[in-house]
N, C-alpha and C positions, 0 to 999 in steps of 0.2 A: 261897582255902581249899585247904590241902594235902590231897591224897587219896593221895599216895604211890603213884601209878601209875608204876612205875619203868621208864623206857625205857633200853635199852642200845644204844650205837652198834654197828652191824654194817657189813660192807662195802657192803651195798645200801641201808642206811637205819637207822632207829631202831625197835626192836622192844620190845614189852612183852606179857607174859602177865598177865592180871588177871581173877580170878573166872571162869575158864573161857573167856575170850576171848583171841584173839591180835590185837594192834593193831600197825600198822606204818605209818610215815611214810617215804616213799622219798627217796633222794638221786638224783643224776644217772643212775646205772646201774640204777635200779629199773625195768627194762623187763619186759614180760610174760614174755619168754623167760627172763630171769635169775631172776625170781621163781618161775617154774614149776620151774626146776632147784633152787632153794634150798628151796622149800616144796612138795615133790613130792607130798605127801599131800592137798593142798588142791585144790578146784575153784574156778573163777574166774567172776565175773559182772561184766560191763562194761555201761555205759550210754553213750548218745550225748549228750554234754554240749553244751548250747547256751546257757548262761547264763540258764536259765529258772528257774521255781519249781516245776517238775514233780517229783513224788516217786513212785517206783515201788516195788512189792514184787517182790523177786527171789527166785524159788523154785527155779531150776535154773541150771546153768552156762550162760554166754553170753559167749564170748570175742570174738564179732563183735557190736559194740554197735549192735543194730538199733533199740532202743527209746530214744526221746528222754526225757531227764530229767537232773536235776543232783543228785539224792539218791536213794538206795535203801536198803531195810531188809529184814531177813530173820531168821527163826528157824532156818533150815536149817543143820545141822551141817557143818562143813568147807567151807562156801561162802563164799569170800572176796569181799567187796563192794569192788570197785575204783573209785577215782576218780583222775583225772589233773590235775595242777596245774603252774603255772609262775608263781608270785606270788600266785595266788588262795589262799584259805584251804581246806585240807583239814580237815574236822571229822569226828571219829569219835565214835559214841555207843554206849553199852552199857547194858543193863538186865539185870543178872544174875538178878534175881528172875523176870522173864518169859522170860529166855533169848533176847533179841532184840538185834540190833545194827543200826547204820545207818552209812552213809558219805555225806558231803555235800561237794559242790564249791561254794564260795561266793566268787566274785569280787566286785568292788564292785557289779555288777548284782545278783548273788545276795543280797548283804547288803542292798541297797536293797529287794529283793523279799521279804526276811525268810525266805529258804529254810531257815535253821537253826531259828528258832523254829517255822516251819510244820511242819518234820519232827518236831520235839519235840512239837508240839501233836497231830499225827497219832498218835504213839505214846501220848500221854496219853489221847486219845479211845479208843484200842484197849485200854486197860487198865493202862498203866504209871502209876506214881506219881512225883511230882516227887522224892521222897526217894531213889528207886532209880535215877534216870537220871544217868549220868556223861557229860560232854562233854569231849573233848580237842581243842583246836585245834592243828594242826600248823604246820610252817614256812611262812611266807608273807611278803609284802612288809611291812616294818615302818613304823611311824609316820614315822620319819625319812627314809624312802625313797619313800613314796607321795605324790607331788605330783599334785594334781588341780585341774581347773577349779572355780571356786566354785559353778557350777551343779551339778556332781557332789557337791561338799561338802554343798550344801543338800539335795539329794535323799537323801543318806545320813543326815543329821541328821533329816530328815523321816520316816525309817523307824522312829524311836523313838516309843513311846507316851507316855513321860514326858519332861520337859525334859532337853535334852542339856547335860551339864557343859561348860564352856568349854575344858577340857583335851583334848577329843576332836579339836580341830583347832588349827592354827596358821597364821595369815595370812602369806603370803609377798609378796603384792602385791594390788592391787585385783581381779586376775583369778584368782589361784591361791592354794591353801592346801595344807598338809600335813594328811592325814586319818588318824586312828587306826582302821583297820578292826577290829583286835582288840578295842579298847575298846568300839566300837559293837556288835560281835557279843556281847560279854559283857553289855552292858546289855540287849540284846534277849532274851538267855537268862534273865537275872535277872528280867526283867519277867514271865516265866512262873512265877516262884517257885522256879526251880532255883538251887542254890548249889554243886553239885559240878561245877566247871569247872576244867580245867587247861590249860596251854599248853606246847608244845614250841617255845620262843621263839627261833627263828632267822630272820634276815632273808634271804630268798631273793635279793634284789637284790645284796647285798654279800657273801654267803657263797657261795664258789665251789663248794661241795659240791652246790649245787642249780641246776637250770635257772631262768632268770629271763627273762620276756618283756620286762620293762622294761630289763634290762641287755643282752640279746642280740638283741632284736627278732626278725626273721624266722628267725634262726639258732637260736633257743631250742627246746630239746626239751621234754619233759614227764616228770615223775617220777610214778610210781604209788604210791598209798597204799591201805591196805585195813583193814577190820575183819572179824573172822571168829569165829563161835561154834565152838569146837573140839568135836570128837567126844568124847563121854564115854567113859572107859575101861570103863564098865559096859555099853556097847552092843556 
C-alpha cells in the first residue's frame, strides 16, 4: 500500500519529513558524531540493544545507552530515537494524530519475539488507532541473502498467528533455507489490522553503502537510524 513517504538519499543516509516527523535510515557513515553535526538542532536517545523484546519510553537525551531494550518510543519534540543495525531490520513508526514516534531494532531474534507488533500493540493500548500508525521498514538483509538453519526458519514461522504462506521461505537443503524476514514482519504487522506499511528495500549484505555483519563479520560496523517528532514552529 503506497503511502508516499518520500525518502531522499543524502550523504549519510535516507531522509524523509512526513507529517511533522523526521525519519532517517543510515548508511555506513551514519555515526553519532556525523549525525550530530548534520542535525545539530536534535537531541539524541540511545538504548543498549541486546536482541530482546524490551520496549522503553524515551523522555530525555541519552547518548550513553545505559538502558537495555530494542525498541523505544517518545512524544518529546526534537528527541531523535536512535537504533543501530547491520543486517537487522530498522523499523520506524509514526502516529501523527497522537504525535508519537518509535524506533525498533529487529534482527531474526527480534522478529521471532515479535518486537515490532509488540511495540505497535503498546502504542495501540496507549491510545493510537490502527488507521493512524505508519510503519516503515528500512534497509536490512534480503530474502535472497538471509540463509538460516531450518530450526531458525521454523521459529520465525512459528511467530505468526496465522498460517505462513509458502513463499516466506525457500529450502536450500535438508538443513538450511532462505527466509524472508521482511515478509514475516509484514504479516505480523497486518495481523494487528495495520495496513500502512512501507519499505526502503535495500539488501545490506550486497549493497556496499551499508554495514553488513553477514558480509563483513567481525569487521562490520553499525549504521544508525532514527525517528523524531520535530519541534513545531508554533512553539
